[in-house]
C-alpha positions in Angstrom: 28.5 33.4 3.0 26.8 30.8 0.9 27.6 27.3 1.3 26.2 25.6 -2.0 23.7 26.3 -5.0 20.7 24.6 -5.3 19.6 23.5 -8.8 15.7 23.9 -8.4 13.1 26.4 -8.8 10.8 24.3 -6.4 9.6 26.5 -3.2 9.3 23.4 -1.1 13.0 22.1 -1.9 14.0 25.8 -0.8 12.1 25.4 2.5 13.3 21.9 3.2 16.8 22.6 2.4 16.8 25.7 4.6 16.2 23.3 7.7 19.5 21.6 6.9 21.6 24.5 8.4 23.3 25.6 4.9 23.1 28.8 3.4 22.2 28.6 -0.6 21.7 30.3 -3.6 19.3 29.0 -6.5 21.0 28.4 -9.9 19.0 27.5 -13.0 19.8 24.2 -14.3 16.9 22.8 -16.7 17.3 19.2 -17.8 15.3 17.2 -20.1 13.2 14.8 -17.6 12.0 12.6 -20.2 12.2 8.9 -18.9 14.4 6.7 -21.0 12.7 3.6 -22.6 12.5 0.9 -20.1 14.2 3.0 -17.2 13.5 1.8 -13.7 11.9 4.4 -11.4 15.0 4.3 -9.0 17.4 4.7 -12.1 15.1 7.5 -13.5 15.4 9.9 -10.2 19.0 9.4 -9.4 20.0 10.1 -13.2 18.1 13.2 -13.2 19.2 14.3 -9.9 22.6 14.0 -11.0 22.0 15.7 -14.3 20.6 18.5 -12.4 23.3 19.0 -9.9 25.7 18.7 -12.9 23.8 21.0 -15.1 23.7 23.7 -12.0 27.6 23.2 -11.6 28.2 24.0 -15.4 25.5 26.9 -14.9 27.3 28.5 -12.1 30.8 28.3 -13.6 29.4 29.8 -16.7 28.4 32.8 -14.8 31.6 33.0 -13.1 30.2 32.3 -9.6 32.3 30.9 -6.9 33.1 26.9 -7.1 30.7 25.8 -4.6 28.9 22.5 -4.6 25.5 22.3 -6.5 22.6 20.1 -4.9 20.0 18.8 -7.5 16.8 16.7 -6.7 14.1 15.0 -8.5 11.0 13.2 -7.4 8.6 10.8 -9.0 5.8 8.5 -8.4 5.7 5.0 -9.2 2.8 2.7 -9.6 4.9 -0.6 -10.0 7.5 0.2 -12.9 5.1 2.9 -14.3 6.4 6.3 -13.6 4.1 9.1 -13.2 5.5 12.7 -13.6 3.8 15.8 -13.6 0.5 16.1 -15.2 0.3 17.9 -18.6 -3.3 19.1 -18.1 -6.3 18.5 -15.8 -7.3 15.3 -17.6 -4.1 13.9 -17.0 -4.2 14.7 -13.4 -7.4 13.1 -13.1 -6.3 10.1 -14.7 -3.2 9.6 -12.6 -5.4 10.2 -9.5 -7.8 7.6 -10.9 -4.7 5.2 -10.8 -3.6 6.0 -7.5 -7.1 5.7 -5.9 -7.2 2.7 -3.5 -3.6 1.5 -3.8 -0.3 2.0 -2.7 2.3 3.5 -4.9 5.8 4.6 -4.2 7.4 8.0 -4.2 11.1 8.4 -5.1 13.2 11.2 -4.5 17.1 11.2 -5.7 19.4 13.8 -4.2 22.8 14.5 -5.7 25.7 17.0 -4.6 28.0 17.8 -7.8 31.4 19.4 -6.6 33.4 19.5 -9.9 34.2 16.2 -11.1 32.5 14.2 -8.4 29.0 13.6 -8.1 27.6 11.7 -5.0 23.8 10.6 -5.0 21.1 9.2 -2.5 17.7 8.0 -2.9 14.9 8.0 -0.6 11.8 5.8 -1.5 8.4 6.0 0.5 5.3 3.7 0.3 2.3 5.8 0.0 -1.2 4.3 0.4 -4.3 6.3 -1.0 -7.6 5.8 0.2 -10.2 5.1 -2.4 -11.4 8.3 -4.1 -14.8 9.4 -5.5 -14.9 11.0 -9.0 -16.1 14.3 -7.2 -13.2 14.3 -4.9 -10.8 13.9 -7.7 -12.4 16.6 -9.7 -12.6 18.9 -7.2 -8.8 18.6 -6.2 -7.9 18.9 -10.1 -10.1 22.1 -10.0 -7.9 23.5 -7.1 -4.9 23.6 -9.3 -2.7 21.8 -6.5 -1.9 18.7 -8.5 -0.6 20.6 -11.8 3.0 20.9 -11.0 3.4 17.8 -8.8 4.7 14.3 -9.5 2.0 11.8 -9.7 -0.6 14.9 -9.7 -0.6 15.3 -5.8 1.1 17.4 -2.9 1.3 15.3 0.3 1.8 18.6 2.4 -1.5 20.3 0.8 -4.9 19.0 0.2 -3.4 15.7 -1.5 -2.4 14.8 2.0 -6.1 14.1 2.8 -6.1 11.2 0.3 -3.0 9.4 2.0 -4.3 6.6 4.5 -0.8 5.2 5.3 2.9 6.7 4.6 5.9 4.2 5.2 9.2 6.2 4.8 10.1 9.9 4.3 7.3 12.7 4.6 10.1 15.2 3.5 11.1 13.0 0.8 7.7 12.8 -0.6 7.3 16.5 -0.6 10.5 16.4 -2.8 13.8 16.5 -0.4 14.2 14.0 2.0 15.9 15.9 5.0 17.6 12.6 6.8 19.2 11.6 3.5 20.0 15.1 2.2 21.6 16.2 5.7 23.8 13.0 5.4 24.8 13.6 1.8 25.7 17.2 2.9 27.6 16.1 5.8 29.9 13.9 3.7 31.0 17.3 2.3 31.2 19.1 5.6 27.9 20.9 5.3 25.1 21.4 7.3 24.1 20.7 10.8 25.2 17.0 10.6 28.7 17.8 9.5 
């Protein structure tokens, strides 16, 4: 029996959500991910997580699926107040990695659970420090293709993890679905291993 729907196409989120002990189905829920003018990174990821969960709820209802909760999530990388989303091309990916090189940035992941008229949300914020990167390292990483679908142009669970000299926070949050926060959110609705 299915416990909920996941409004995400991310294979990383699917793998992580499975660890919470819920059974789920994927539901399509595209939303506009453009940041609003002067939107703080935390407000941005929480807004998108809620929007994805609510869009998933509407999509499931439009398809006459059973009325189950919908989980939505969004991750972004922030350098101060600058939001670094997914790169548009290789040059953009390289530019982002140069900005992150030798500095500490934040990775913010919002998670929301929509159950009709109610949407509950949590956020995970991690501080990630990159070693100083050479142009050759950046170019080789960009050529691998790994950064192209990831906020901030890197994946900590892949080759991008080689750049991380220090992490304070949630490894799974940086991957795209913070397990502790997600499990607590699900438990409030009686779902998952912590319920």
